[in-house]
MARDO-787867 format. One line per field, with one value per residue (C-alpha): residue number from 1; residue in three letters; z, x, y. Coordinates in steps of 0.001 Angstrom, whole numbers. Each point is the difference from the previous one (the first is absolute). Example, Ala and Ser with C-alpha at 12.3 -4.5 7.8 and 13.67 -1.06 7.14 Angstrom:
2
num: 1/2
residuo: ALA/SER
w: 7800/-660
u: 12300/1370
v: -4500/3440
***
This chain:
245
num: 1/2/3/4/5/6/7/8/9/10/11/12/13/14/15/16/17/18/19/20/21/22/23/24/25/26/27/28/29/30/31/32/33/34/35/36/37/38/39/40/41/42/43/44/45/46/47/48/49/50/51/52/53/54/55/56/57/58/59/60/61/62/63/64/65/66/67/68/69/70/71/72/73/74/75/76/77/78/79/80/81/82/83/84/85/86/87/88/89/90/91/92/93/94/95/96/97/98/99/100/101/102/103/104/105/106/107/108/109/110/111/112/113/114/115/116/117/118/119/120/121/122/123/124/125/126/127/128/129/130/131/132/133/134/135/136/137/138/139/140/141/142/143/144/145/146/147/148/149/150/151/152/153/154/155/156/157/158/159/160/161/162/163/164/165/166/167/168/169/170/171/172/173/174/175/176/177/178/179/180/181/182/183/184/185/186/187/188/189/190/191/192/193/194/195/196/197/198/199/200/201/202/203/204/205/206/207/208/209/210/211/212/213/214/215/216/217/218/219/220/221/222/223/224/225/226/227/228/229/230/231/232/233/234/235/236/237/238/239/240/241/242/243/244/245
residuo: MET/ALA/THR/LEU/THR/GLN/GLY/THR/ALA/SER/ALA/GLU/PRO/THR/PHE/ALA/ARG/LEU/TYR/LYS/GLN/GLN/TYR/GLY/TYR/THR/PRO/SER/CYS/ASN/ALA/CYS/HIS/LYS/ASP/GLY/GLY/GLY/THR/PRO/LEU/ASN/ALA/TYR/GLY/GLN/GLN/TYR/LYS/GLU/ALA/GLY/MET/ASN/LEU/ALA/ALA/PHE/GLY/MET/ILE/GLY/VAL/ARG/ASP/ALA/ASP/GLY/ASP/GLY/VAL/ALA/ASN/ASP/ALA/GLU/ALA/ARG/ALA/ARG/ALA/ASN/PRO/GLY/ASP/ALA/ARG/SER/THR/PRO/GLN/ASP/LYS/GLY/GLY/TRP/LEU/ASP/THR/ALA/SER/LEU/ILE/PRO/ARG/GLU/VAL/GLN/ALA/ALA/PHE/PRO/GLY/ILE/ARG/ALA/TYR/LEU/PRO/ARG/ASP/ALA/VAL/LEU/THR/GLU/ALA/ASP/ILE/ALA/ARG/ALA/ARG/ALA/LEU/GLY/ALA/GLU/LEU/ASP/LYS/ASN/ASP/GLU/ASN/THR/ILE/TYR/ILE/PRO/LEU/GLU/ASP/GLN/ARG/PRO/ALA/GLY/THR/ALA/LEU/ILE/PHE/PRO/ALA/GLN/TYR/ARG/ASP/LYS/THR/PHE/PHE/LEU/LEU/LEU/VAL/THR/ASP/ARG/THR/LEU/LYS/VAL/THR/SER/VAL/SER/PRO/LEU/ASN/THR/ASN/HIS/VAL/PRO/ALA/ALA/ALA/LYS/SER/ALA/VAL/TYR/ALA/GLY/PHE/VAL/GLY/LYS/PRO/LEU/ASP/GLN/LEU/PRO/VAL/PRO/ARG/GLY/ASP/ASP/LEU/ASP/ALA/ALA/ILE/THR/ARG/ALA/VAL/LYS/ARG/ALA/GLY/THR/LEU/VAL/TYR/VAL/ARG/LEU/LYS/SER/ALA
w: 110632/-344/2994/908/2669/2101/-825/-3701/-2548/1898/-3491/-560/-3502/-1721/189/3444/1115/-1569/306/4069/-799/-1675/2150/3227/448/-1953/-2572/-868/-3257/-791/-590/-3081/-828/-727/2359/1796/-1444/-3089/-1146/-2761/287/1300/-1691/3201/-692/-3599/47/2615/-2686/-2479/1864/43/3354/2008/2787/-2156/-1300/2834/-184/-4111/944/3023/-1270/-2292/1453/-1133/1385/-992/3471/-432/2440/-1183/243/2282/2375/589/574/2975/1305/-168/-2965/-2581/-2998/-1963/969/-26/3064/1680/1402/2469/1618/-408/-306/782/627/-2676/2034/2573/-332/-1065/-2770/-1502/-779/-2880/49/-1789/1989/3566/-1974/-693/3829/1447/4145/-827/2245/-284/-3029/-586/-3635/-711/-3399/-1704/-1398/-2492/483/-2600/1990/480/-4780/-294/2588/-1859/-3254/1331/597/-3494/485/-1401/2339/106/2046/-1492/1493/3373/2011/3680/1213/2360/3242/1775/4013/1973/3576/-734/-2252/-3705/-1441/-3828/-2625/-2664/-3138/-2240/-3410/-3932/-3126/-3818/-2959/-3234/1467/2234/3686/2646/3737/1752/4308/1366/3248/1456/3759/2067/-1682/-2858/-2239/-1676/1089/-2508/-3717/-987/-2820/1957/-2779/-3417/-1714/-3047/235/131/-868/2957/2165/-1380/-139/1046/1446/3240/1638/-1057/2328/2612/2836/-1765/2046/-1883/-865/-1437/-2602/-3642/-2537/-2400/-3741/-2966/-395/550/3395/1503/-490/1336/2672/1304/-738/1499/3510/-1025/678/3077/1466/-176/903/3541/712/-352/1788/2979/-250/1501/-2158
u: 109655/-3455/-2144/-3211/-536/-3022/851/565/-2728/-1682/-1308/-3890/-1150/-733/-4077/-331/1502/-2312/-2651/921/346/-3594/-2236/2438/726/2007/-1951/1263/942/-3130/-1638/2248/777/-2525/2434/2719/2734/1468/-2926/-2474/-1622/-3462/-2370/1036/3274/-623/-2420/3193/2488/-2551/309/3512/860/332/-1850/-2132/-1313/-2071/-1955/-308/-1279/-1760/-3226/109/-1138/3003/-1204/-3667/-1622/-1986/2774/2720/3357/320/-3553/1896/3480/-701/-2326/3259/-1904/1649/-899/1384/-1535/-3727/-616/1423/-2585/-365/-2602/2259/3714/1170/3664/2236/1794/315/4485/-1587/-1325/3188/1556/-834/-1243/3136/2490/-1873/473/3585/866/-2153/-389/514/-2709/2241/915/1512/-1048/2612/-359/2708/216/3348/2879/2482/2264/-1877/-314/3738/1057/-2539/1052/3963/-1817/-1384/-3388/-1607/-2905/-2391/-2018/-3070/1721/-818/-2070/-932/3136/-2080/2207/-823/768/639/588/-11/3019/-1/-380/407/-1307/-2493/-1225/-3013/917/-1089/1991/-404/515/-912/-1774/-1942/-178/216/657/2724/391/4015/805/3288/1472/1548/2816/-1843/1205/-2880/-2074/-2562/-1251/-3718/-2798/-3239/-2026/1229/-3377/1102/3688/-1718/4467/1178/-1852/2155/3166/3819/1795/-1975/1944/3139/-650/279/3082/986/1241/-2665/3417/769/-2984/1147/-436/-2394/1470/-2634/-3563/-2277/-2052/2792/1710/-2955/-420/3516/-254/-2524/1347/3213/-2364/-1608/2776/2290/-2878/-324/4096/204/-3184/1577/3863/1437/2320
v: 99838/2057/-912/2174/1488/1674/3657/-122/1166/2483/2186/89/-129/3722/-1527/-959/2867/2922/-2671/778/3274/1064/-3220/307/-3768/-2502/-2388/-3387/-859/-1345/3626/228/-3686/-3162/-2448/2226/2127/-1817/-943/1809/3342/-107/2470/2725/-422/346/2752/1621/-378/1047/3381/736/-2206/3427/939/2005/-3053/-752/3218/-1055/-3874/731/308/-3290/-3686/-2067/-3082/816/-597/3063/1913/2744/-254/2473/-749/-3075/519/2612/-2954/-2070/-2453/-1420/2125/-2532/-2963/-373/-2450/3428/2707/2199/-1993/-2955/324/-3438/2/1328/1723/-2867/-1000/-3752/1799/2027/-3439/-1567/-3799/-1267/1933/-1705/-3545/801/260/-2544/501/3834/2277/3466/1648/3483/1425/2474/2095/1116/3457/437/2417/769/-1839/-2990/238/637/-2767/-2131/415/-725/-3463/-556/1417/2777/1149/3595/1163/-2321/-2994/1265/-3188/-981/-2954/-2043/-941/-2798/525/-3368/603/4038/-1061/323/-3462/656/2172/-352/2274/-358/1747/311/-1124/722/-2056/930/2860/-2530/593/-2786/-110/-2120/-876/956/-1540/42/-1017/2096/406/967/-3265/-906/-3127/221/1777/-1199/1071/1566/1423/-865/219/1946/-1990/-3536/-1073/1828/-2745/-2914/2106/-2483/3424/781/-2969/1727/3090/-2274/317/3030/3026/3298/2164/-3215/-640/-688/2237/-862/-729/-94/647/-3103/-583/-1466/3261/2050/-2064/807/3225/549/-2330/2351/2822/-803/-974/2316/2480/-1935/-790/4624/731/-2131/-124/2424/1790
***
């Protein structure tokens, strides 16, 4: 049985590594995302994506003002303010770099009483992708995401991942939660504005209790199959990054 240990998943996402190289510190997921890793991109994240998602992209978008607060992206980043949030300025940075602000509210709600988290961002290697394929999931670099690990008495108590699903070219977001043995404790809809029916699907309960390496392979092309496909990919991502080969 797979068991989560303190030493797993030490990789940082490419964006965070390059941001630190450019500005000298590691940003929170909220620099690029509206509400933490795995949620939709904010305006700064979208600008970074459109500029090429590389080190040069920071220079290309530096003079722009993604969040519309009157301060250029580069100036905010160098002042340790969030260039993707109008509420964060060089004069009033806010708590966007505090550990608590790194954890989405929905993740914190899944682990009541937990106060410490270890956000770990999964960068997929070719070996990870091959292992995922052997488990029945096709992953690629676009699936890289942030895995949230709650800590209880300084030991991992489970995992959580916010991830996208696609149905008829529309995107919605789900939350996968596991215990420390990497068995699913819940899968729930988060943002289903573009696919309202996803909030009412009965398929979520069927994932509970399943180990991440034994999630079902999707069949068909209906909404439940789209959800199952997304959960399979997300669960396999967590498994191959946290389970030692």
